[in-house]
N, C-alpha and C positions, 0 to 999 in steps of 0.2 A: 490683471486690475478691471474689476466690475463696479459699476453703479455710480458713475462719475455724472453729474450735471451736464449735460454739454448743448450749447447753444451752435446751430449752423444758420450762416447768413448766404442767403440764395436758394432758390428751388429752379435751378436748372439740373441738367444731369448729374453734374457733380456734386451738387449738394444734395439731391434725391438719394444718390447712391450712397453717399455717405452716411446719412440718417440712416437707410436701410441698415447698413453693416453695424453701426454702432447701436442701435436699436434691438439688434438680433445678438449683439454681444454683451447686452445686459445693461447698457447704460440708459437713463432718462434724456431723450432728444427732444428739444425745441425747434422748430424750423421757423424763419422771418423771412418774409417776401415782400419786396416793393410794391408788387403788383398787388390789385384789389381782389384779383384770381390768379392763381399759378398758371402760367401756360408757356407755350415755349415760342421761341425766337428764331426765324431762319429757316432755311431751304433745307437742302439734302446733306448729310455727311458719311463719311466712310468710317465704318467700326472693321477692325483689325483682327486678327487672332488674339491679340493682347487685350484688348476691349472685351471680345468674346469671351475669354477666359475668365474675366470677372462676373459678367452677366451669367455664364453658366453655374459659377460658384454661389449666386445669388438664386438660382432655379429662375432666372427669367430669360434664359436663353430660348427656349420652345417658344414663348410667345413672339419674342421678335422677329424669329426666324420665319413666322406666317406672313409677314408683313413687309418683307424686304424682295432687294434683287440680290441674288448672288453676282460677285463680280471677280471674275477668274484672271483679267487682264486690264491694263492702263496703257495705253497706245496714244501718241501725238504723232502728228506731222508738221514739217513747215517745207510748205510747198508740195514739191514730191518728193522729199527726204524723210525719212522715218526718223525720227529724233528720240523717241520715247517708245518704248517695247517692252514691257513688264509683264512677265507670266508668275502667277503664285506657284504653277508646277514646277519651276526652278528652284524652289526652296527644296532641301536635302530631305526632308519629311514629308512625303506626299497626303494629299486631301487637304492643303489648306487653301482659305479663299479669304476674299474679303465681302463684307456687304452694303450696297448702298441702301441709305435709310434716311427717311426725313426726321428730321428733329422732334416733329409731333408726335412720330412712332415710337421712338426710345423714350420720350417723355410721358406717353400715357401709359408706357408698361412700369416705368419705376413711379410714376407718381401714382396711380391705382396701388401700387404694392405699398407705398408707405399708407396711403389710407387705409388700407386693410390692416395694415399692423398698428394704427391708433396714434400713430404719430402727431401731435399736434402743429399745426401751420399756424402761425400770426401772419396775415396778410394786411398791405397797406401801410407797410412801416419800412421807410425809408430810412436808412442808417448813415450817420454820417461820421461814426468812428466809434472807436472802445475805450475804456479805461481801464486800468487795474486797481482793485480793492483788495489790499493783504494778497492772500495768495489766490485772489478769483478775479475775475472779469466781467464787466458791465457793458453793455452795447448802448451807444447813443443813437439817438431818431433825432431827426430833422424836426424841428419845434422844440427842441430842449429837454425832452424827455429820456428817462435812463429804463435799462431792462432790469431785471432780478439779478443778482450776481451767479455766475455761471463757474464752475470748475475749469472748463473750457472752452473756448469760442474756435469754432471751424470757419473761416473765410471763405468762399464758395461763389464770390460776386464777381467774378470772371476780370477781364484787363483793367476795367477803369475802377476797382474797388477803392471806395474810399477807406477802407480799413489797413490799407498798406501805403506806404511812402510813394510818391512818385518817381517812375525810375523807366529807362527805356526810350523807345524813339517811335513814332507813329509812322507807319509805310507809306510811302508816296503813294502806291497803286493799292488799289481795292477792288471790289469785282460788283457789277450787276448781277442779281439773281432773281430768278422766277422759278415757281413750281410748275408745268406744266403737264397736259396730258399724254403719255407714252404715243408716239405715231404709229399706227400698225404697220404701214405700208412705207417706212422710210429705211434709207440704208445705212441703219444704225443697230450696232450689237448691243444685246438685253444684257450681255455679263461683260461689257466693257466701259469702264470709265475711259470717256474719247475725248481728246483735244486737238487744235488747229492752231499754227501760231503763226504771226510774221513779227520778225525780228522779237524782241522780248516785250516791246509795249503793245503788241494786241496778242489775245489770248481769248478763244470761245472754247467752251468745253459742255460736255452732256454726262451726268451721270444718273443713270436708272435707280429709282429707289421704291421700287414695291408700290404699294397700295397704303396710304397712311389712314387712320382712323376717319371717317366719314366721307371717304372719297369713294367714288363707285367703280374707278378704272386706275390702270397702273399709271405711276407717276412718273418724270424724270426733272433733275434739278437741269436749269439750264444757266451759264454763268457767262459773263463778257468782263474780261479784265480793263480795267479804266483807271486812271490817274485821280486822286480825289479832287486835286485842282480844276478839272476837265470836266467835273459832273455837272456845273449849270450849261457850260457849252453844250455837252450832249443833250441834254434836257430843252434847250432853245432850239436846236439845230431840228427837232423832231424826229418820228421813227423811222420815216421812208428813207433819208440816205443812210442811217445806221442799218436797216435793216438790209439794204444793199449791199453795203459792205459785207456784214455777215455771211449773205448770199454769196459774194463774190469769193468769199475766203474758203468757206463750206458748205455748198450746195444742198448737201443730205440735211442741212437745218431748216430747209423751208417749212416742212409740216409744223416745226414747232415756231419758227417764227411768225407762221400766221395766225396763230392763236394771242399774239403780242396784239393787242389792239389800243392800248392806252399805256404810257410810260411810266404809270402806277402800278402797273403790273410787276416792273422791278425795282428790286427793294436794292439800296446801294451798301453794302459793308464794308466798313473801314476794317485795318487790321495795324498791329504793333506789336514791336517785337521788344520782350520785356523778360527780365530775369531777374528775381531778389536775391540777392546776395545771399540774404539772410531771410527764409520765408516764415521766420517764428520770431515769437516775443514772448515773456512768460505768459502762459495760459491761452495762447494764441495761435495758430497755425492756418497759414494761406495752402491752399491747392488747388490745383486746375490751373486754368487762366489767371488765377488771381495772384499765383506763384510763377509759372512761366507762359507766356502767350507768345505765339509769332504767327506768319502768313500760316495760311492752310495748304500751301503747295505740296506737304509732305502727309498732309491727311490724317495729323496724329492729334487734333486737339480732345476732342471726347474720349479717346482711348487712353492717353496720358492724365486725364480727370479720373477715370476708372482706376487706374492704377494708382493713384495717388489716396483716392479714398480708400482702396485697399490694405496699402502699407500703414495708414494712420489705424485703423480697426487691429490690424495685427501687431504694430508695436505697442499700441495701449494695451492689448489683453496680456504682453508678455512683460510690462514695465510695472515698476514700482511707485512712481509718480507720474502725475502729468507730464513734467516738462522733459522726464527720462524718455516717455512714449513718443512725445513732441519729437525729439533729439533722434531718436530711432526711426519714427518713419522718415523722416527727411533723410537721415542717412542710407534707407533700403533704396529712394528713389533718386539722389542727387547724380549718382553717374549717369543712369540713363538720361535724366532730365539734360543734364548739360552735355551729351552727347547729341539729341537732337533738337537742342537749341542750335548749335554750331551746325549741324548738317545743315537744318531750314535757313539759317541765314547765309550758307555756303549755295546752295542750291537756287534761293529764290530768286536772285538778281540774273539767272540766266533764263527764267520764263517771266519774270515782270520786273522791268527797268529799264530806263532809255538808253541802257548802253547798245551798240552795237558791237564791239569784239566781242562782248559774251556769248550772245547769239550766233554768230559768225563760228567761233571754237566749238559751240553745243550742236551746231547743224553738221560742221564739215569732219571734227575728228571725235568728240564724245559719243555723238549719236551712233556712228559705225562702230566704236570700240566696244559700246556697252551691249552688242549683240554676240560678244564674244567670251566664253567662260574663263575666268571666274566672274565677270562682272555681271552675267545674267542672275547667278544666286545673291550676289551683292545686293544688287539693286532688288530684287524681292524679300532680302531679308530686311533691307531699310525700308522698304514700302509697307511691309508688314508688321513694322517695329518691333521685331525678334532680335534686330543688333543687340550685344552686350548682353544677350539672355536677361531681360528684366523680369519674367516670371518666375526664374529659379528661386531667387532670393525670396521670393513672395508667397512660396509655397505653393504656386500655383502652375497647371498645365494647358499645352497648347493643342493637345488633342481636341479636335473640333466633331461635331457630328457628321457620321458618314453619309449622311444624305444631304444634298443640297437643300438651300433654303425653298420653301415650294412656291413661293410668291414670285411671279416671273413678270418682265417688264412688255410681254407681247400677248 
């Protein structure tokens, strides 16, 4: 099926990638964005072999690899105990890796491709809902205006989308994030996402993510886990006692901490765990975080969104009607989505919660056992997003470029 008139709400990576795929499939696509100018929000993220498979099909992986850091390992310690040690090399097929990338880098590649494709983007249009008219659907904007009618509306507005019913729950713990210069002489690995823990209530991490657009040097995402209801207390206390706490937990972070001179450099991110039981209505589909959102503990958010967008384009191409295409897209993704929502809900409390029992079990039993086969490759498959074969049904391959990304964090 070709030639549909499709509206996509949201100009994040999810909406932009969906726009590209559907435009290339022969549909008329229009993007709607609430900001006056589309822009990325946030710091660093992980792209896994799953997300890279989609970018490769779009022909956008080469420019992405030129501005990222290759990640070969995830490593975490609680005191002297190693409680997380995941190597992509443990996967059965060699040559797999993740990449650390700034959201601005991913946004820039996708946005430039959308602009080159001539896809119209309507900015400054904040949505309040949608309404079905016959077998088509219109978007409703704050202020009372409505859009023209579309054959299909794609909701890529994220966790707090106004196009979907409220569901799920906000997580108690979020994180403070900052994008900082990669320290040249620090005891940090440029190819490792590294973390330190104290129980499950304290976590600090560093993710190298290469050189984003407009930056003159390689960068890293620095993050600190924090309960949302303690944010004001943290602000009132000032930076000095917090820096001392971080330095005592992980002295190697001092070159990063030295760059933080104002609390405004740290942005607090809140997370929610929500999954729509039915991510569609007639002429409307929710994808990415608008369908399923969770804590970033397993680092799958952007990757899942890319897979959702690919599934939608693939399903519509084979369908005889819009609603048949929507149903098939959901069917292609439902098993993988359910699995990772469950895994994230299972593992997050061991790393971000007030529990004392779960981190005790993590540190003394799960950590040591995870170093043994087959736990080594199970962990790697889970982190890489490849559990349950999400790529096969979508006609995608996890074969990655033999060369590593050239942008390094050192």
